[in-house]
N, C-alpha and C positions, 0 to 999 in steps of 0.2 A: 390354480391355473386351470384355466377352461381349455376343454381337446374335443378337436373338430371330431363328426362322427365318422366313424371308415367311409360310409358310403355315401361319402359327401362327392364329387366328381371333380377328377383331376385336374389340375391345373397350367395349363402352360408359361413358361419365360416371359408369358408379356401381358399372365390373367386370366389371358380365355380361355372357359370349358372346352375340356377333348371330351367329344365323344368316346364312349368303352362300344366293345366289340359291339353288342346286340342293339344301341344305338345308332352304328352307324345307319345312314341314308341308304336304301336298297338302291340298284341300277335294272332298270331294262332287261340285261340279260344273267343278272341274279333271279329276276320273278321268270324268266326264262329258261332256266336250269330247275327252279323251283316247280312248276308250274308240268315240265317233261317228266320229272321226279315224280308227281301225283297222278300221271297218268299208267307212268307203268304200275306205280303199285297196283291202281282199279285192275292193269289189265291181270294182274300176277292174281287180284280178286287178296286187296286188301284190304280192299276201299270198298262202299258200294257206292250207288252212283248219284243217291241222294250228297253222302258224303263227299266224294267229286264235287259237284257243282257247286258246294255250299266253299268248299277247298279252292277252289279257281276262283271263284269270286273275293274270295282273302287275299289270295297272292297275284290278282291284279290291283287290288286297291292297299296291299301294302306298302310302306313308308319305308322298314329298316329292318333293318339283318334279322333284327331281334321276331317282328310280324314275319317273317317268311321261314326262321328255324320252326316257331313254335306251331306249323302248318305240320311238318318230316318228325314231331317229335315220337310218333308210336310207330315210324315206319325202320325196315332197316337199315342199314347206312348202302348208298349207291353202290359201291364193291361188295356188297353181298346182296342184292339183290335177285341176279338173276343167276340160278343156280343151272341152267341150261341155254347160255348164248345158242347165238346161231353158228353153227359150224359147219365142222364134212361131217358124211352122215353115207352109209351104205355104197353096196358099188358103178354105180350109177347117181352121178349129177351129188348138189351138197342137198342136207337139209338141213336144220334147225327147230326150235322150237320159239324162235323168241326173233323179232326186229324191229330195229328203229330208224324213224330217217329223222334228224331235227334240220326244220331247216333247209331240206334238201328232199329227191325223187330217190323214190327206191324203184325196183324193177326186179321179178323173183317167174323166170321162165323156165323152155327148154325139160328136159330131163330130171326132176330131182325131187329126192323121196321127202313126203307130204308127211308127219308123225298126224298119231291122235288129235291132236293139241295143238295149238298155232297159234301165235301173240303176233299182231303186229300192233305198232304205235308211229301216226306219222305225225309229225308237231309243224307246221305251218310247212306242205308238204304235196307230195305227191307220192303215189305206188299204185303201180297197179301187179295184180297177185295174180299167174294165170296156172291155173292146174290142167290144162288139158294135156300137157305130157308125162303130169305128176306123177307118182306110184307111192298108192295110197298105203297106209301100213295096218289101216283096221275099215272097218265098212264101213263107220259108222267117224266123222271126221266134224273135232270144234273149229272152226277157226272166229277168234274175240276177235276185233278193228275197232281200235278207238284214232281218231280223226278230229281234232283240233286244228280247225283254220285251217283243213285241207281237203283234197278229193282221192277216192279209194277206189279201186275199179277192180271187180276181182271175177276173172272167167273161168267160168267152171264146161268139162267135160261134154256135150250133149248127149242126154241122156242120162244124166247121175237124178236123185233125185237130192232137193233143196229145202234148208227150215230155214229163211232169213228173220229176223228179227234185230227191234234193239229201235233207237231212235237217228233218225236221216239217213235209216238205209230202206232203202228201194229193189226189187230183183227182176231184171226181165228175162223170164226162159219159157223158152219155146218150146222145146226139142217133149215130148213123153216121157217119164221113164223106161231104161231098159227094164231087165224079172232080175232080182236081185242085184239092183243097180246103188251101188256105194251112195250112201248119205253125208252131204254135206250141211251142216248146225252154220249158220252164220251171225256172231250176237255183237251189234256192233254201237255204235254212241259218236256219234256226230256231233259238236258241238263250231258251229258255224262254219257249216262243210257237207259233206256227201259219201252214202257209200253207195255202191252199188251192184251190186251182181248178177251176171251173165254168163248167156252164152253165143255169145255174138264179142265177135273181135271189137273191140274198144279200146279208147285211151283216155286217163282221166286230164279232164279237166283239169290246168292254170286255176292255179288260187293270184286273185286278182285282187287283193286288201285296199282301200281311202286311208291313204293318211290317218293322223288323228294325234290328239292331245291326251293321253293317261289322264288326267286330272282336270274337272274343269270343263274350262269351254271344248268343244269341238268343230265350230267354224260351222260352215260348212260342206261340207264337207262328212258330216250326218256319223256312227256308231258304223265296226269295224263288221 
């Protein structure tokens, strides 16, 4: 008597094959979750910039849940990835080392405590980070900003020193640094977006993306 192999696909009552969990087709929402997780991992220093770029391309082209799962197989579970989420800190205002905007906008301003290192991840949204009334915990502050199809504006106090670099990062700082001024190092990565750091009042421009089909034909709209 012959025995069917154990890896034979399960079949429904009508005889049609039933896809395993890994072979289940991925939705746009599934791809979005995977992209947010990858950007967060990059912001935490778990992925290099070339690794992030390569995995973004694979995520956008993923057709099954197995394709998406393989992208984060070497990353921690989402619930344990961030050791220091945004929360209250200090005697004035609120602080935190990490903030995330998912298809939305975030604003951070007024009096708040700015830690030595702060990361912002913005996915298909906008962000305004106003440091003019912030309390700096260190003479040197590192800001990491990830903008995926997003616009982010960072407003700094007049007279601070600014060292900005990365992909899609622009700086417009006019005031001369004052003696012993704090140093703000901005390390940014904008994918189909923009990151601006300035000492002038400015609002981030909203992103207006054309509609397109993820696979194959793009029609007259072109690529996003």
